[in-house]
C-alpha positions, 0 to 999 in steps of 0.5 A: 545457524547454531547447531541443535541436535535434530531430535531436540529441534523436533521436540522443541517444535512439538512442545511449541505446538503443544503449548499453543494448543493448550493455551499456555502463552508464557510457556509457548513464548519460552519455548520460542525463545529457546527455539529462535536461537537455532534460526539464521533467518531473523524475518522468519523468527519475527514472523513466528513470534507474531504467529504465537501472539496472534494465536493468543489473540494478542493483536498489538504484539502480533502486529508489531512482530509482523511489521518487523518481519515484513520489513526484514523480508523486504530488506533481504529481497524476499518480496513475496513473503513481505507482500503476504505479511503486509496484506495480513497487516492491512486486514488486521489494521485497515487504516494503516497508511504505511502498510498500504504504501508498502503494498503499492511499492511491492506490487509495482516491483513485482509487476502485479498489475491487478493488485497494484490497481487495488492498493493504489485505489486504497491508498488514495481513498483511505484519507479521502474517506476521512475527509483528509483531502490534503493527505489524499493529494500527497498520496497521488503526488507520491505515486507520481514521484515513484512513476506509478500514477501514469500506469493507472490513469483511471485512479488519477481521474477518480481522485480528481473527480472525488476532490472536485465533488468534495471541495470547490477549491481546485487550485491545489490539484490543478497540476494533477488535472493537467497531468491527467489531461496531457496523458489522455491527449497523448494516449487516449484522445477520445477519453480526453474529450469525455474527461473534459465534458465530465470536468465541465459538468463538475467544475466550470472554473477547473474546466476553463483553466484546463482549456487555457492550458491546451490553448497555450500549448497550441500557441507554443507549438505554432 
């Protein structure tokens, strides 16, 4: 951090606050540029710049700076700060897929199970709500790659049911149906029977193929 006398440093912060309160955007940004030279924390500097733009209702500029700051916080291992900014970004830009994906990964790393369930559900529902079934499947497959999906069997089942009620073509998600059924068979046998009954009521073809899968497994074990 470049040395700045304490009195000048404090005056700069006061001037910045004063410019913002008076609605003097260009002056505020000028003071920020001078002040930013004293920072050795690029993530905080970028976040502060975003706050200034946000205070002047320049959302596009604020979003760009917040996204940069969130990535910098995450890269430096400050996951809670990164999480907070990504949560703010999701509020500002609710349809931004990459921000929700980042939140899923951060919640998983921080072991925030309740938030993880929330954002995994949002990650899958976002494309599904727009009729983009292929992207919704990509989201669930992505969760499998990150070894997150098995922690959230309810979300996987909700996705399967939503797909089958939207599209009669079940082949693209059959691997997800089998993964979910195998998980229930090993962890929650009673829930498996409920899933099979639900599946039969929604899509007979998918239900029949899953039955064949289990019959083949029995044959292999014998």
